[in-house]
VOTIPA-424155 format. One line per field, with one value per residue (C-alpha): residue in one letter; x, z, y. Coordinates in pm, 1 decimal, padded with zeros to 6 digits, m for minus. Layout:
r = A	...
x = X	...
z = Z	...
y = Y	...
//
This chain:
r = M	S	D	H	L	L	S	Q	L	S	A	L	Q	A	V	V	A	A	D	C	Q	I	L	H	D	S	Q	D	P	E	F	Q	K	R	L	A	R	W	T	D	I	D	R	K	V	P	A	A	I	V	L	P	R	S	E	E	D	C	V	K	T	S	S	I	P	F	V	A	K	S	G	G	H	S	P	W	S	T	I	G	A	E	G	F	I	I	D	L	T	L	Y	S	D	V	R	V	N	P	D	G	T	A	T	I	V	G	G	I	L	A	K	Q	V	S	V	C	L	A	E	A	G	L	F	T	A	L	G	N	G	N	S	V	G	A	I	P	Y	F	L	G	G	G	G	S	I	T	N	S	I	T	G	F	G	S	D	Q	I	L	I	E	V	T	E	E	T	R	S	D	L	L	W	A	V	K	G	A	G	Q	F	F	G	L	I	T	Q	L	T	V	R	T	H	S	L	S	A	L	R	K	Q	Q	G	L	V	W	V	G	A	F	V	Y	P	L	D	R	A	A	E	V	V	P	V	M	K	Q	I	M	D	D	P	R	H	A	T	A	G	L	M	M	A	I	A	P	P	P	A	R	T	P	S	L	V	V	S	A	R	Y	T	G	D	E	A	P	E	V	P	F	K	A	L	Y	D	L	Q	P	V	A	T	T	G	R	D	L	P	I	Q	N	V	S	D	D	R	E	A	L	C	A	K	G	D	F	K	R	F	G	L	V	G	L	H	E	F	S	V	E	A	F	L	Q	A	T	E	V	W	K	R	L	I	H	E	C	P	D	A	I	N	T	T	F	N	V	Q	W	D	S	R	P	V	K	T	P	E	R	E	S	A	M	S	S	H	D	I	R	Y	W	Q	V	N	I	I	W	H	T	D	V	K	N	R	R	K	T	R	Y	V	D	F	Q	N	A	T	R	T	G	P	I	Q	R	R	Y	R	G	E	A	R	L	K	K	L	R	Q	L	K	R	V	W	D	A	Q	G	V	F	T	R	Q	L	L	D
x = 00000.0	00135.6	00219.0	m00056.0	m00323.7	m00193.3	m00234.5	m00583.8	m00675.9	m00555.5	m00750.7	m01062.0	m01044.5	m01040.5	m01361.6	m01596.6	m01814.8	m01662.7	m01874.7	m01756.2	m01518.0	m01211.6	m01039.1	m00688.4	m00516.5	m00569.5	m00482.4	m00757.0	m01037.7	m01295.7	m01120.8	m01121.6	m01489.7	m01577.2	m01357.5	m01555.2	m01729.7	m01968.1	m01677.8	m01302.5	m01237.8	m01032.9	m01085.3	m00844.3	m00731.4	m00803.5	m00603.4	m00894.4	m01257.0	m01478.8	m01809.2	m02013.1	m02332.5	m02469.8	m02504.4	m02278.2	m01993.1	m02052.3	m02001.9	m01684.3	m01538.4	m01612.5	m01332.9	m01095.2	m01093.4	m01348.4	m01600.1	m01923.2	m02034.8	m02384.6	m02434.9	m02096.5	m02229.5	m02122.4	m01813.6	m01725.7	m01730.0	m01354.6	m01056.0	m00683.5	m00439.5	m00507.3	m00844.0	m01104.4	m01420.3	m01721.4	m01907.2	m02267.3	m02361.7	m02393.7	m02577.8	m02899.4	m03269.3	m03608.9	m03933.0	m04283.5	m04403.8	m04757.0	m04827.6	m04750.3	m04411.3	m04097.8	m03765.2	m03460.5	m03128.7	m02763.0	m02667.7	m03013.4	m03051.9	m03333.6	m03458.7	m03478.0	m03684.7	m03925.8	m03985.5	m04051.7	m04293.8	m04478.6	m04542.0	m04723.8	m04918.6	m04698.5	m04434.2	m04221.3	m04001.8	m03703.5	m03470.5	m03381.4	m03094.3	m03179.9	m02835.3	m02817.4	m02804.2	m03149.5	m03038.9	m02793.4	m03064.4	m03307.9	m03045.8	m02928.0	m03270.9	m03375.1	m03574.1	m03804.2	m04081.8	m04332.7	m04219.3	m04563.5	m04727.0	m04474.0	m04236.9	m03860.2	m03692.6	m03585.8	m03950.4	m04023.4	m03785.5	m03952.5	m03686.8	m03659.9	m03476.9	m03786.3	m03888.0	m03865.7	m03524.9	m03318.6	m03519.0	m03202.2	m03047.6	m03375.5	m03385.2	m03030.0	m03063.9	m03354.5	m03148.6	m02793.3	m02770.7	m02469.6	m02258.5	m02357.9	m02307.3	m02324.2	m02696.6	m02756.8	m03139.0	m03417.8	m03792.3	m03964.4	m04316.8	m04486.9	m04785.0	m05053.8	m05004.7	m05358.8	m05213.4	m05056.8	m05188.9	m05535.6	m05504.4	m05297.3	m04946.6	m04855.2	m04651.7	m04663.5	m04304.2	m04223.9	m03961.3	m03976.6	m03666.2	m03584.5	m03271.2	m03074.6	m03087.2	m03461.4	m03399.9	m03500.3	m03837.5	m03896.5	m03769.0	m04028.8	m04303.7	m04153.0	m04149.9	m04527.6	m04568.5	m04335.6	m04522.9	m04869.4	m04986.9	m05311.0	m05130.3	m04903.4	m04602.7	m04238.2	m03912.5	m03595.0	m03526.4	m03180.5	m02909.5	m02763.9	m02606.7	m02774.0	m02635.3	m02607.7	m02612.7	m02473.7	m02663.3	m02683.5	m03045.1	m03293.3	m03469.7	m03766.4	m03777.5	m04129.7	m04320.1	m04694.0	m04887.2	m05230.4	m05517.4	m05563.1	m05413.2	m05058.5	m05169.8	m05349.2	m05062.1	m04802.3	m05013.5	m04781.4	m04482.7	m04665.1	m04770.2	m04402.1	m04357.8	m04053.8	m03828.0	m03905.5	m04146.6	m04192.5	m04445.5	m04607.1	m04749.8	m04505.6	m04528.1	m04344.3	m04079.1	m03974.4	m03971.1	m03592.5	m03491.5	m03408.3	m03144.9	m02912.2	m02639.4	m02620.8	m02547.1	m02249.5	m01934.0	m01603.4	m01480.3	m01453.0	m01790.9	m01911.0	m02268.1	m02384.2	m02709.2	m02854.4	m03203.4	m03389.3	m03697.9	m03751.9	m03664.5	m03492.6	m03524.7	m03224.9	m03003.5	m03087.1	m03015.3	m02680.6	m02607.5	m02670.3	m02405.3	m02157.9	m02247.6	m02188.5	m01852.4	m01749.8	m01819.4	m01650.2	m01332.7	m01344.0	m01497.3	m01442.2	m01706.3	m01982.6	m02180.8	m02208.4	m02561.8	m02703.4	m03052.7	m03329.7	m03553.9	m03908.3	m04222.4	m04522.3	m04662.2	m04493.6	m04318.5	m04551.2	m04508.9	m04350.3	m04509.7	m04200.1	m03907.2	m03573.5	m03224.5	m03367.0	m03410.5	m03533.6	m03909.4	m03958.6	m03743.4	m03944.0	m03670.4	m03326.1	m03032.0	m02886.4	m02562.5	m02358.8	m02009.3	m01872.2	m01543.1	m01297.0	m00957.3	m00782.9	m00593.3	m00920.3	m00990.4	m00890.0	m01089.8	m01409.8	m01394.3	m01520.9	m01860.0	m01961.2	m02286.6	m02227.2	m01973.5	m02267.3	m02104.5	m02202.9	m01874.9	m01932.3	m02016.5	m02228.5	m02415.9	m02586.1	m02727.1	m02842.7	m02980.2	m03031.4	m02776.9	m02970.4	m03002.2	m02633.6	m02532.1	m02745.6	m02596.6	m02243.5	m02320.8	m02468.7	m02171.1	m01937.3	m02148.1	m02197.6	m01887.9	m01631.6	m01344.9	m01496.4	m01521.7	m01814.2	m01647.5	m01518.8	m01831.2	m01981.6	m01650.6	m01409.6
z = 00000.0	m00090.4	00182.7	00047.2	00072.9	00411.1	00542.3	00392.0	00556.1	00895.2	00852.5	00752.1	01055.0	01272.6	01133.3	01061.8	01325.8	01553.9	01398.1	01043.5	00962.3	00746.6	00621.2	00482.0	00524.1	00189.3	00347.9	00608.5	00538.1	00595.4	00336.9	00088.4	00153.7	00084.5	m00226.1	m00396.0	m00720.9	m00960.2	m01204.3	m01150.7	m01488.7	m01426.8	m01051.5	m00861.2	m00500.3	m00338.5	m00072.1	00167.8	00194.7	00393.3	00542.1	00642.0	00844.4	00764.8	00482.7	00672.3	00664.9	00292.8	00231.5	00438.1	00260.9	m00087.4	m00060.8	m00158.9	m00501.9	m00465.9	m00624.7	m00459.0	m00404.4	m00324.4	m00451.0	m00624.5	m00974.8	m01148.9	m01374.3	m01236.9	m00866.4	m00855.6	m00802.8	m00749.6	m00485.5	m00581.9	m00405.1	m00180.0	m00213.2	m00029.1	00059.7	00141.0	00288.2	00645.4	00536.3	00395.3	00459.1	00289.8	00419.7	00287.8	00322.0	00422.6	00064.1	m00067.3	m00213.4	m00086.5	00022.6	m00041.4	00121.7	00051.1	m00026.3	00004.8	m00224.9	m00465.3	m00262.8	00055.3	m00122.7	m00276.2	00058.7	00242.4	m00022.7	m00037.8	00335.5	00267.4	m00028.0	m00283.4	m00548.6	m00788.0	m01091.4	m00988.5	m01191.5	m01188.2	m00938.7	m00569.6	m00463.4	m00706.9	m00543.3	m00574.7	m00617.8	m00902.2	m01064.5	m01071.4	m01184.0	m01475.2	m01632.0	m01491.3	m01692.6	m01520.4	m01580.1	m01499.3	m01768.1	m01927.0	m01588.7	m01419.8	m01686.6	m01633.8	m01297.3	m01379.8	m01445.9	m01076.0	m00947.6	m00756.3	m00617.4	m00453.7	m00756.0	m00893.7	m01244.2	m01137.5	m00972.0	m01135.0	m01423.9	m01622.9	m01347.4	m01285.8	m01656.4	m01642.6	m01315.3	m01453.7	m01664.6	m01633.7	m01265.8	m01203.8	m01408.1	m01210.6	m00842.2	m00537.4	m00466.3	m00110.9	m00110.0	m00364.5	m00338.0	m00582.4	m00703.1	m00591.6	m00722.3	m00562.0	m00564.6	m00700.2	m01043.3	m01059.6	m01124.5	m00981.1	m00797.3	m00535.2	m00608.8	m00779.8	m01088.1	m01263.4	m01296.1	m01522.5	m01744.4	m02064.3	m02147.8	m02497.1	m02646.3	m02818.6	m03147.4	m03153.0	m03151.7	m03518.4	m03427.8	m03097.9	m03165.3	m03435.7	m03195.4	m02925.3	m03161.5	m03197.4	m02817.8	m02772.6	m03036.1	m02893.0	m02672.0	m02574.5	m02288.4	m02031.7	m02081.4	m02024.2	m01963.9	m02118.2	m02393.9	m02328.3	m02488.9	m02178.3	m02032.5	m01691.4	m01408.2	m01313.8	m01653.2	m01845.0	m02157.0	m02415.3	m02397.7	m02507.9	m02194.2	m02189.5	m01847.1	m01851.6	m01639.7	m01658.8	m01471.3	m01627.9	m01467.8	m01707.2	m01659.7	m01802.7	m02052.3	m02236.0	m02319.7	m02338.2	m02507.8	m02810.1	m02585.8	m02407.2	m02746.7	m02845.4	m02562.5	m02378.0	m02201.0	m01873.8	m01748.8	m01422.1	m01314.2	m01009.9	m00878.3	m00665.8	m00473.8	m00676.4	m00405.3	m00461.3	m00840.2	m00871.1	m00598.6	m00853.0	m01015.6	m00717.7	m00901.1	m01167.9	m00899.3	m00753.0	m00701.3	m00871.4	m01194.9	m01524.0	m01644.2	m01901.6	m01930.7	m02280.6	m02352.0	m02683.2	m02735.7	m03039.2	m03212.6	m03388.3	m03285.3	m03558.1	m03546.7	m03778.1	m03564.2	m03248.7	m03416.1	m03533.6	m03177.2	m03048.7	m03291.7	m03153.2	m02802.3	m02886.5	m03041.1	m02737.5	m02478.2	m02704.1	m02733.0	m02370.5	m02140.5	m01848.8	m02011.5	m01952.9	m01743.1	m02038.7	m02157.0	m02462.9	m02408.4	m02555.4	m02306.8	m02402.7	m02276.3	m02497.6	m02416.1	m02471.2	m02187.2	m02006.7	m02140.4	m01877.3	m01764.8	m01859.2	m02093.2	m01938.9	m02030.5	m02061.9	m02434.8	m02455.9	m02411.4	m02773.2	m02732.5	m02737.2	m02697.2	m02541.0	m02636.6	m02293.7	m02289.5	m01987.1	m02093.7	m01794.7	m01773.1	m01499.3	m01673.2	m01714.3	m02013.3	m02207.3	m02173.9	m02534.7	m02672.6	m02506.2	m02635.2	m02982.1	m02851.3	m02719.1	m02900.8	m03102.8	m02840.8	m02606.3	m02263.7	m01997.0	m02062.2	m02439.0	m02664.0	m02480.7	m02805.0	m02780.1	m02439.8	m02494.2	m02844.7	m03036.3	m03108.5	m02913.6	m02602.8	m02600.6	m02658.4	m02364.2	m02138.2	m02233.6	m02159.4	m01820.1	m01739.0	m01798.2	m01560.2	m01279.6	m01301.6	m01526.5	m01356.5	m01417.9	m01051.6	m01140.6	m01432.7	m01754.9	m01944.4	m02134.3	m02112.3	m02321.4
y = 00000.0	00345.4	00595.5	00821.7	00553.3	00446.9	00800.2	00820.1	00490.8	00615.7	00938.1	00745.6	00519.0	00828.9	00981.7	00689.3	00531.4	00272.2	m00003.5	00074.0	m00210.7	m00148.2	m00463.5	m00418.9	m00756.7	m00929.7	m01267.3	m01237.1	m01490.5	m01216.8	m00997.3	m01285.0	m01351.9	m00987.2	m00987.4	m01265.5	m01167.6	m01337.6	m01362.2	m01376.4	m01212.8	m00896.3	m00927.4	m00700.7	m00673.8	m00335.5	m00157.6	m00203.6	m00308.2	m00072.6	m00191.9	00112.6	00085.0	00430.8	00679.4	00917.9	00666.1	00607.1	00978.6	00991.8	00690.4	00824.7	01082.1	00799.6	00626.0	00347.1	00115.3	00008.8	m00349.1	m00475.2	m00830.7	m00848.1	m00918.9	m00598.5	m00611.2	m00266.9	m00357.8	m00420.4	m00193.0	m00240.4	m00121.6	00239.6	00238.9	00080.0	m00124.8	00015.0	m00303.3	m00210.8	m00549.6	m00419.8	m00106.0	m00245.9	m00222.4	m00240.9	m00097.2	m00049.2	00310.1	00417.5	00526.7	00177.7	00260.3	00086.7	00231.3	00016.2	00094.0	00021.3	m00336.6	m00491.8	m00792.9	m00874.9	m01173.2	m00967.2	m00703.9	m00955.5	m01130.8	m00804.5	m00681.5	m01014.5	m00998.4	m00669.8	m00813.6	m00638.1	m00702.9	m00503.3	m00565.2	m00778.8	m00996.8	m01366.2	m01347.1	m01361.0	m01236.9	m00944.2	m00600.3	m00443.1	m00080.2	m00156.6	m00369.1	m00076.8	00173.8	m00039.5	m00089.9	m00424.8	m00678.4	m00926.9	m01179.0	m00903.1	m00656.7	m00645.5	m00573.1	m00346.6	m00222.6	m00240.7	m00201.1	00154.7	00245.3	00181.6	00450.1	00733.3	00965.6	01305.1	01442.9	01613.3	01712.0	02076.2	02069.5	01794.9	01654.6	01582.1	01372.0	01190.2	01105.4	00963.6	00773.1	00569.2	00331.7	00467.1	00556.5	00334.3	00575.9	00886.8	00820.0	00596.5	00588.1	00475.8	00478.7	00446.7	00475.0	00241.0	00176.6	m00144.5	m00342.4	m00555.5	m00931.6	m00950.8	m00858.0	m01204.6	m01554.3	m01622.5	m01288.3	m01471.0	m01345.7	m01670.7	m01751.1	m02088.0	m02206.7	m02499.7	m02658.9	m02863.0	m03067.1	m03199.5	m03354.4	m03079.5	m03268.3	m03194.9	m02818.4	m02777.6	m02928.5	m02748.7	m02395.4	m02307.3	m02415.8	m02198.8	m01902.2	m01932.9	m01934.4	m01639.6	m01439.4	m01512.1	m01219.0	m01395.1	m01567.9	m01400.9	m01628.0	m01546.0	m01729.3	m01862.3	m02112.8	m02252.8	m02462.1	m02618.7	m02932.6	m02956.6	m03167.9	m03444.0	m03619.5	m03319.7	m03426.0	m03142.9	m03033.2	m02772.1	m02654.4	m02418.2	m02254.9	m02112.6	m01863.6	m01793.3	m01524.7	m01591.2	m01780.4	m02074.2	m02417.1	m02424.8	m02688.6	m02407.2	m02167.0	m02446.0	m02714.6	m02726.2	m02802.4	m03083.2	m03224.0	m03249.8	m03503.7	m03369.0	m03617.9	m03439.2	m03175.0	m02991.9	m02733.3	m02577.7	m02253.2	m02054.3	m01726.4	m01464.6	m01422.3	m01785.8	m01793.4	m01749.0	m01993.4	m02264.9	m02040.7	m02010.9	m02203.8	m01932.2	m01674.3	m01861.3	m01655.8	m01737.4	m01899.5	m01711.2	m01588.0	m01340.3	m01221.1	m01129.5	m00948.7	m00829.5	m00692.2	m00828.0	m00693.0	m01025.4	m01377.3	m01578.0	m01954.9	m01988.7	m01763.6	m01957.6	m02289.9	m02154.4	m02042.7	m02395.7	m02521.7	m02266.5	m02377.9	m02746.5	m02665.1	m02464.2	m02732.8	m02990.5	m02782.5	m02659.8	m02921.6	m02683.3	m02457.7	m02713.9	m02461.5	m02223.5	m02163.0	m01984.5	m01847.6	m01641.4	m01464.2	m01376.5	m01209.3	m01272.3	m00929.0	m00590.9	m00409.5	m00172.0	00181.3	00410.1	00734.1	00934.2	00890.7	00800.4	00683.9	00331.7	00271.9	m00086.4	m00062.9	m00168.7	m00481.4	m00805.2	m01068.8	m01088.1	m01304.4	m01386.0	m01585.9	m01689.8	m01793.5	m01985.7	m02173.6	m02270.9	m02301.3	m01966.9	m02106.9	m02116.6	m01744.3	m01678.7	m01971.9	m01857.2	m01500.7	m01587.9	m01697.1	m01353.7	m01279.9	m00960.9	m00847.8	m00804.8	m00808.7	m00558.8	m00379.6	m00380.4	m00084.9	00170.2	00241.3	m00099.2	m00018.2	00339.4	00349.3	00669.8	00941.2	01206.5	00985.1	00897.5	01261.3	01372.4	01103.2	01204.8	01569.8	01482.9	01263.2	01555.4	01765.1	01513.2	01291.1	01453.3	01266.8	00924.8	00829.9	00601.1	00422.9	00578.8	00475.5	00772.8	00962.5	00754.5
//
């Protein structure tokens, strides 16, 4: 650690509260635990990890070069010996307000938010990862299985930055907030559980498993289901080799918020006689529990995401061939999965425009490139779908020349030094 950082660390310890932990021994098991990230790609070791328990301590810590960490899934939540990690794990809360909105604080995770809201008869837009930080999810846009009911996560944000006083910053925070500051609290819109299946806050969760060599037969049928707005279906169609058998398979992980029996919207899938099916009604706060393995920390993972206006059967079939070639050449990449995410109904139109530019997107190509051998880093790069990682071209995320120009201008006003990443500056 440099003398300059050492002096800053000593000064920080003198001004933060006594219960604000500062970890600086990189060999300490607690330090290593806090250092864990969803992916080890480009993971760095900071000079210290600070665990504030209040907003005041967050402000005091932010005078030093830092990155923030909630769930540890962001590719930007890492920094080297030149700075600190502000780990918000111990500063977290969620509460339902008298007006029915919810306030989420610090490092609160998606699962914690969904459980709290469900206890009050409410839900909001939340993604598929229980251990993802809720605030970063909302700031970054945030897709979910309730897009057609709620809109995106960023559409739920209700903050004190008003239209009259800071309308430009409000516009940017809703979809690009992670590039503009460390946001310690958000107020978000909630919805009654009665908007979900059978007015009971339920979602039908099921899976249809087919041998991958039947993809040419199954995928066209799936396209018809995905394009049918009569039924409130959503989910993922995946090329995957699930444990324990690790047999290459086409798996349709389906969600349904309508009131009919699942045999109605998914009749065509049942008629194809899958090798295995599952299905049951679950409370919305438990819908993502079966995806815990995808949230595991460590290994070398890349998350690719591309919005699509049209779903191409041919393109998906070609992607399955790339996937098969990858796991053949790199057996350590067996956890890799190529997916298309769908919602049969359009995303709910937001009340106001924001930095989020994907409300017209109907389908998402969602790839998780996951391998364990560092020597295969180069081999796995070629499978990134259109270079669609979360650190990829900013133009893909914020479409439209005028939108991107406005974001760049606001970045120069609010974070000209690039404290919160260099995105929108470089």
